[in-house]
N, C-alpha and C positions, 0 to 999 in steps of 0.2 A: 504494500500500500504506500503510495506517495502522497504528497501534500494535496495535489489536485484531486485525487480520488477521495480523500477524506472530506474535502470541501464539497465535492459532488454528492457524497453520501449525506452530508448535512442538508444540502438542497433537496435531496430525495426525501429526507425526513420532514422538511417543511412542506414539501408537495403533498406528502401523505397526511400531514396535519390538516391541510385544506380539504383533502378528499374525505377523511374520516369525519371531520366536522360537518361537511356537506351531507354525508350519508346519515349521520346521527340526527340532523335537524330538518333536512329538506322534506323528508316524508311526513314528519309531524307537522311542520309549518304548512305543507301542502294540504294535509288533512283538515287543518283548521280553516284554511282559506278557500279550498276547492269547492266549486258548486256541487259536486257529487263525490262520494267517498272513493269510488274506483279511480278517480283522477288524482288521488293523493300523491302518487309517486311520479307525476308528470315533471315536477322540478328535478327529480333525480334523473329521469329520462332526458330532460333538456340538457343536462350537463354532458351526458353521453352523446346525444345527437350533435351537440355543438362540437364535441371532439371529433366525431366522424366527418362533419362538414369542414372542419378546419384542417384535416390531415393533408390534403393536397397543398393548401396555402402554406402550412408549416414546412412541408418538404421543399417548396420553392424558396422560402425564406432561409432555411438552413443552407440550401445550395448556394444562394446568392450572398448571404451575409456571414455565414459561418455559425458555429455552435453558440458561442457566448452571446452575440448580438440577438440571435433568434430566441435564445432562452430568456434574455432580458425583456424582449418584447412580450413574451408570454407572461412574465411576471407583472409587467405593467397592465396587461389585460386582466390578470387576477385581481390586482388592486382596484381597478375600475369596476369589475363585475361584483366584487364584494360590497362596495359602496352602493351600487345599484340595487343589489338584493336587500340591503338594509333599508333603503328608501321604499322598496316594494312592500316590505313587511310593515313598515311604519304607516304606509298608505293603505294597507290591507288590500293590495292589488295582486291577485293571484297570477294573472297573465304577465304582469311586469316581472314577477319573481321567476316565472318560467323563462322569460326573455333573458333575465340576468344569468340564469344557469346555462343557457345556450351560449351566451358570450363567454362565460367561464370555461366552456369546453375548449376554447383555443389554448388556454393554459394547460388543460389536461393533455391535449395533443402534444404540446411541447414537453411536458413532464414525462410522458411515456417514452421519450427518446433519451432520458438520462441513462438508462441501462445500456443502450447502444453506445452512447458517448463514453461510458466507463471502459468499454473494450478498447477504445482509441487512446485512452490515457495510460494503458498498461503495456507490458511486454507481451508478445504473441503467446507465449506459454502460460501466461497468467490471466488470459482473457476470461475463462470460466469463473475463476475466483474473483476477479474484478467486478464482473456483472453481479455475482452473488453477494459480494460484500457491499456494493453500492445499494443494492436492493435492501440489504440489512439496515441501511440508514432509515428505512421506514419505521424502525422501532421508535424513533422520536415521535412519529405520528401516532404510533400505537398508544403512547402515554399522553402526549400533548393533546391529540385530537379529542378523545372523549372527555378529558378533564376540562379542556377549553370550552367545549360545548356545554358541559354541565355547569361550569362556574360563570360563564358569560351570558347564558341565555336569559338570566334575570337581572343583568347588570343595569339595564335601563327600564323605564316604566313599561315599555311595550316588549313582551317576551320575544327573545331571539334576535332582536335588532343588535344587541350588544355582541352576540356571537358572530354575526356577519362583519361588524366593524373590527372585531378582533382578528378576523381573517385578513382584513386589509393591512393590519399591522404585521401579520405573518408574511404577507407578500413583500412588504418593504424590507423586512429582515432578510428574506431570501434574495432580493435584489442586491443587497449589500454583500452577502456571502458569494453570490455568483460573480460579482465584479473581481474577485480575487482568484477565480479559477482560470488557469492558462490552458487553453485547448491548442492542439496542433494547428499551425497556420493554414488558412484556407488557400489551396493551390488552384489557381485559375487554369482551366483546361487549355491546352495548346491548340492553336488553329489546326484543324484536320485530325485531331486526336480522337480515338474511338471513345464513345460514351458508354461502351459496354453493351451487353445484350439487352434486348427489349424486355419489358416487364412480363409479357406473355411467355417468353422463353424461360425466364427466371421462375415464374409461378408454376410451370409445368414439371419442375423437378419434384420427385417424390419427397425429398427431404424438406423442401420449402412448403409443399402442400401440407405435410403433417405438422410442421412447425406452426403454420398459420392456423390450422384446424385446432391444434392443442391449445395455442394461446387464446384463440377466440372462444372456444367452448369452455375451456378451463376458467377463463375470466367471466364468461356468461353465467356458469353455474354459481360461481362465488358471488357474483353481483345479484343474481336472482334471489338467493337465500339471505344475503347480507342486507339488501335494500328492504326486504320484507320483515326482517327481524324486529326493528323498532315498532312497526305496526302490529305484528303478531303479539309481541310482549305487552303492548298497551291493551290489546283485546283480551289478554289473559290476566289483566289486573296488575301487572308489574309496572313500577314507576320508572321515571326517566333515569334516575341514578342507577337502577338495575340495568337499563339499556346501555348506559355508559360503561359499566363494568363488563358486560358481554362483548361489546364492540372493542374494548381495550384488549381483552384476551384474544379476540379474533385477529386483531391486527398484530399482536405479538406473535401469534401463530403464523401469520403471513410473512413476517420479516425476521424473526429471531433465527430461523433455520439458515438465513443468508450467511451466517458465520461458518457454516460447514457444508451447505449444499454444493458449492463449487468443488470441495474436496471429494464429496460422494460421487459427483459426476466424473471427476478425474479417475477415481478408483474403480467404480463399477460400470461406468458408461451412462450415456444420456437416457436411453430408452428404459433401462431398469429403474432409474430414479423417477422418471415420469410415471411408470407403471405403479410404483408405490404411492405417488401422489393421487393416482386414480383410485386406488384401494382406500386411501384416507377419505376421499370424497364419499365413497360408498359407506364407510364407517360413520361419517357425519350424518348422512341421511338416516341410517339405522338408529342412531342415538336420538335424532330429532323426532322420529316416529314413536319413541317410547313414552313421550309425555311432554308437558309444557311447563315444568318447574324451572326455576332459575338455573339450577345446576345442569339441567339437560340442555337448555339454550347455550350455556357457557361451554360445555364440553363439545357440543355439535359444532359451534362456530370456531372453536379452537382447532378441531380436526379439519374443518373446512379451510382455515387459514394455512395450515401446514401443507395440506394437499395442493392448494393453489401455488404455494411457493415452489414445490417440486415440479409441478407442471409448467409454471411460467418461466422459471429459471432454465429448465430443460429445453423448452421451446425456443427461448432466446438463444441458447447455446447452439441448438440445431440450425437456427436461421443464420448464425454468423458464418457457417460454412457453405451457405447456399448462394452467396453473391460476392462480387468483387468490390474493391474500394470505390471504384467509379460508379458502381450501381447502388450504393448503400442508400441514398436518399429515396429513390423510388421503391426499392425493396422494403425498407423499413416503413415507408408510408403505406404500402399495400398491407403489411401485417397489421399495423395499427388501425387502418380503416376497417379491416375485418373484425378486429377486437371491438372497436367502438360500435360497429353495426350490430353485432350479437349482443353487446351490452345494452344497446338502445331497446332491443326487443325484450331482453330480460328485465330491464328496469320497469318498463310498462307492465309486463306480465306479472311481475312480483306484486305490484300494488293491486292490480285487477284480481289476481287469483286469491291473495290472502284476505282481501276484503269481501270477496263473494263466495269463494270455495273453501277457504280455511288453510291453516298451516300444514296439515297432513297431506292434502292433495297437492299443494305446492311442492313438497318434498318428493312425493311420488313422481310428479311430472319432471323433476330434475334428473331422474334416472335416464331419460332419453338422451340428453347431451352427454352424460357420463358414458353411456354405452357407445355412442358414436365416436367419442374420443378413444375409447378402448379399441374399437375396430380400426381406427386410423393408426394407432401405435402398433397393433398386431400386423397390419399390412406392411408398414415400413420395416418391421423386424423381418418379415418374410422376404421382402425385396432385398434387404441387405444379405440375408443368408443365401439367397439365390445368386446374388452377385459374387459373394465370396466363393 
């Protein structure tokens, strides 16, 4: 780990502070302001849809201005969107809140590239560990996010306005930290130089397809259950402080394994680690179906977080070997677009299902994307065996 990686890990932690706080409060604020209950997670969905729509623009910005400038633009958008969300809540304007979260999606699209930037700040043999350890910076968000949401939601007379204003302060701090990160110099392409393969050629590679499927569906399952958890817990009579505790343990599960996931991938290989992540997702669903007490929510979401870490770190590692340096912007944009597209569907589905069908049916429905991910991993394993 070098100085730049530590700073980038801190930025990852501040990024996750924003994400976790959004997840903790957006659904509840949406439920209080939405015209209908099934629309409660539209602000969560708006954050994801904004990320999907911003992915091509972020890729162009990264290519033209480089990593640091593009990341700083994303943080400036985070500052603006947090202030806009605070205004929306103060004005009790549901659709303005949705608009603010769509704008915030630009920051999310930038933050999703931190893990790829980590690989560029390390030696080639250290890439897996660099990605894993920068993702581990999300532990800051695991502790800060839920506590920030719990302590700032009643900071002002209108509930949750203080939480959004606190996120504006987090964005300012992240801008300061990012200003000290030194990324490799942006190299302008030489006239007549090849820009690499087309995106269609890159995406037809089995390793890229499976990396994309695993990242998207792994994130989708995690988001489906995590976004619904605050609503489900409220329906079961549990308070916001209990929600904060469950989300804290969930995000600890998401990022604490980052300290050793890279080592596991180095030792056992990418696909076996991802397969364990898939099994942990199944264990999460099994625990969630046993009941709706606080300890069951906590254990299920902790297992979900660890499973996500193994799948997402593994899919990122797979993707690194599927494109060349000159192809990175469009390849990474394609992966993130797929992630955001699946998350948009899962964000909407989580609110609609948990408010109309219940927590158990939501968990049973998540078996479908888990099964599809398992099929994709098995197919790639067979492809590699046949090639060998």
